[in-house]
N, C-alpha and C positions, 0 to 999 in steps of 0.2 A: 235890596230885598229880592228874594228868590222869585222865580216865575210862579211857583205854586202859591207862595204867600200873597203875591200881587193878585192872583186870580181869586184867592179866598177872601181878600179884603175888598174886592170890587163889589159894587152894588148888584143885587140880584137882577137877572134878566128873564123876561117871559120865555117859557119853554126850556129853561136851563135850571132844573131844581138842584138844590145843594143841601147837604146835611148841616144843621146848626144845632149846637147844644143850647139848652135854655139858660137864661141868666143874662147878666150885664156883660156885654162883650168887652168892656174895659177892665173887668175884674181879672186879676192874674189866674185865679182858679178856673174861671170859664175859658180863658185863653189856653190854659194847659189842657183842659178837657177837650177843647176844639182841636188842638194839635194832636192829641192822642187819637181822636176819632179819625183825623186825616191819615195818620200813620196806620191805624187799623185797616182803613179802607184800602190803602196802598198795598198792605201786606196781603189782604184777601185777594186783591186783583192779581198780584204777582204769584202767589203761592197756591191758590185754590182753583184757579181757572182751568178749564178743560184742556189738558195737554195735547189731546189728539187733534184739536182744532188748530194748533199752533206748531205742530211738528210736520216736517216734510217727509214724504216717503211712506212706505208700508211698514207695519210692525211685523216682527217675526211672531210665530205662535207663542214663544216664551214671553216676549214683551207684552203681548196682548193679555196673557194670563196674569202677569204681574200687575198691569194696570187694573184689571178686573178685581184682583185680590185687594189692591190698595183702596179701591172705591167701596168695597163691601166690608 
């Protein structure tokens, strides 16, 4: 079992909220929807996060304009 699946299957802990889809967790449909929600969350984390907070160095004026254009 992968580390992500082990964490998802573990019992909830105080102060560590998790996203759960409604329904019977033993249902194949609910399990599929839960995996989809996990993948969506991972995609958002990796694709939409603020790149300026994770890149080293200064941007050129051109790069700054491109990032502004991409956000708006």
